[in-house]
C-alpha positions as CSV (number, residue, x, y, z in Angstrom):
1,M,42.2,-30.5,62.2
2,K,38.5,-30.3,62.1
3,L,36.7,-26.9,61.7
4,A,33.3,-26.1,62.6
5,K,30.8,-25.1,59.9
6,R,30.9,-21.5,61.1
7,E,34.7,-21.4,61.0
8,K,34.6,-22.8,57.4
9,Y,32.2,-20.1,56.3
10,L,34.4,-17.4,57.9
11,I,37.6,-18.8,56.2
12,L,35.7,-19.0,52.9
13,T,34.4,-15.4,53.3
14,A,37.9,-14.2,54.1
15,A,39.3,-16.0,51.0
16,V,36.6,-14.5,48.8
17,C,37.4,-11.0,50.2
18,I,41.1,-11.5,49.6
19,V,40.5,-12.7,46.0
20,I,38.1,-9.8,45.3
21,F,40.7,-7.4,46.8
22,L,43.5,-8.8,44.6
23,L,41.3,-8.7,41.5
24,F,40.5,-5.0,42.2
25,Q,44.1,-4.1,43.1
26,F,45.9,-5.9,40.3
27,L,43.3,-6.0,37.5
28,I,40.4,-3.5,37.6
29,F,42.3,-0.5,39.1
30,P,45.2,-0.7,36.6
31,I,42.7,-0.9,33.7
32,L,40.8,2.2,35.0
33,D,44.1,4.0,35.5
34,S,45.2,3.1,32.0
35,K,41.9,4.5,30.6
36,K,42.4,7.7,32.5
37,R,46.0,8.0,31.3
38,T,44.9,7.3,27.7
39,A,42.2,10.0,28.0
40,S,44.5,12.6,29.4
41,G,47.2,11.7,26.8
42,L,44.6,12.1,24.1
43,K,43.5,15.5,25.5
44,A,47.2,16.6,25.6
45,K,47.7,15.5,22.0
46,E,44.5,17.4,20.9
47,T,45.8,20.5,22.7
48,G,49.2,20.1,20.9
49,L,47.4,19.7,17.6
50,D,45.3,22.9,18.2
51,E,48.6,24.7,19.0
52,I,50.2,23.4,15.8
53,M,47.1,24.6,13.8
54,K,47.3,28.1,15.3
55,L,51.0,28.3,14.6
56,S,50.4,27.1,11.1
57,A,47.8,29.9,10.5
58,E,50.2,32.4,12.0
59,Y,53.0,31.2,9.7
60,Q,50.7,31.5,6.7
61,T,49.9,35.1,7.7
62,Y,53.6,35.9,8.1
63,Q,54.3,34.2,4.7
64,K,51.7,36.4,3.0
65,S,53.0,39.5,4.7
66,S,56.5,38.7,3.6
67,Q,55.4,38.3,0.0
68,G,53.7,41.7,0.3
69,L,56.9,43.2,1.7
70,Q,58.9,41.7,-1.2
71,Q,56.4,43.2,-3.7
72,A,56.6,46.6,-2.1
73,L,60.4,46.5,-2.0
74,A,60.5,45.5,-5.7
75,G,58.1,48.4,-6.5
76,R,60.5,51.1,-5.1
77,K,62.7,53.1,-7.3
78,K,66.0,51.5,-8.1
79,G,68.8,52.8,-5.8
80,F,66.3,53.9,-3.1
81,T,67.9,55.1,0.1
82,L,66.1,56.4,3.1
83,F,68.5,59.3,3.6
84,A,67.9,60.6,0.0
85,F,64.2,60.0,0.3
86,L,64.0,62.1,3.5
87,E,66.0,64.9,2.0
88,E,63.9,65.0,-1.1
89,A,60.7,65.1,1.0
90,A,62.2,67.9,3.1
91,G,62.7,69.9,0.0
92,K,59.1,69.4,-1.1
93,A,57.8,70.3,2.3
94,E,60.1,73.3,2.5
95,V,61.7,72.3,5.7
96,K,65.2,71.5,4.3
97,A,66.6,74.6,5.9
98,N,65.2,73.6,9.3
99,I,67.1,70.3,9.4
100,K,69.6,70.4,12.3
101,Y,71.0,67.0,11.7
102,M,70.3,63.6,10.0
103,K,72.1,60.5,11.4
104,P,71.7,57.3,9.4
105,S,72.0,54.1,11.5
106,G,73.4,50.9,10.2
107,S,71.1,48.1,9.1
108,S,69.9,45.8,11.8
109,G,67.7,42.7,11.9
110,T,67.8,39.1,11.1
111,G,66.4,37.3,8.1
112,P,66.1,38.5,4.5
113,Y,65.1,42.1,5.4
114,K,67.3,44.6,7.2
115,E,65.9,47.6,9.1
116,S,67.5,50.9,8.1
117,T,66.9,53.9,10.3
118,V,67.7,57.7,10.1
119,E,67.4,59.9,13.1
120,M,66.7,63.6,12.3
121,K,66.0,66.8,14.1
122,L,64.0,69.7,12.7
123,E,64.2,73.0,14.4
124,A,61.9,76.1,14.4
125,I,59.1,74.7,12.1
126,T,55.4,75.4,12.2
127,L,52.9,72.7,12.9
128,E,51.7,72.9,9.2
129,Q,55.2,72.3,8.0
130,L,55.6,69.3,10.3
131,V,52.3,67.8,9.3
132,G,53.2,68.3,5.6
133,Y,56.6,66.7,6.0
134,L,55.2,63.8,8.0
135,Y,52.5,63.3,5.3
136,R,55.2,63.1,2.7
137,I,57.6,60.7,4.5
138,E,55.0,58.3,6.0
139,S,54.9,56.3,2.8
140,P,53.4,52.8,2.6
141,D,54.5,52.6,-1.1
142,N,58.1,53.0,-0.1
143,L,57.8,51.1,3.2
144,V,58.9,54.2,5.2
145,N,57.5,54.6,8.8
146,I,58.0,56.9,11.7
147,K,59.4,54.7,14.5
148,R,59.6,57.4,17.2
149,I,58.9,61.1,17.3
150,S,59.4,63.7,19.9
151,I,57.9,67.2,19.4
152,N,58.7,70.2,21.7
153,E,58.1,73.9,21.6
154,N,61.1,75.9,20.3
155,K,62.6,77.8,23.2
156,K,64.0,80.6,21.0
157,E,61.0,81.4,18.8
158,A,57.4,81.4,20.1
159,G,54.9,79.4,17.9
160,Y,57.5,77.2,16.4
161,L,58.3,73.5,17.1
162,D,61.3,71.3,17.3
163,A,60.9,67.7,16.3
164,V,63.3,64.7,16.7
165,M,62.2,61.6,14.8
166,Q,63.5,58.2,14.0
167,V,62.4,57.0,10.6
168,L,62.7,53.4,9.4
169,T,62.4,51.3,6.3
170,F,63.4,47.9,5.2
171,Q,66.0,46.9,2.6
């Protein structure tokens, strides 16, 4: 079969186009895709590394805080109990007679430190007495904090307050 010169050029051009197409499809495009995947994988690894660095810094902060908590707990009086501490502070603030109730709660929490809480109600106290009592019990030295407080006017006596508070510490 004899082909004209024009037909030979057309077949040669088609063959070159097919070879170029196959080169792009099976060699160049996969290499470019591989570079993109590598770049996106590298970016994901960098993001993961940044997250690990942030978590490490956060862990170090918690570690230091935990050591400070250990030191504060070691600095408390031996045999410290939240209930006794609150009663003693009430005596000093002269509100012991105004205590309606004190309910200790069991320890809760996970890890080496347990949270101990006492819920208490003070009735018919003045604002000055309440502030004085809160000043005495909010003690960073003893790790005692007010978790929740509710203050209402006393319905029986004008000018007096009722306060329900939940006080916590760590053991």
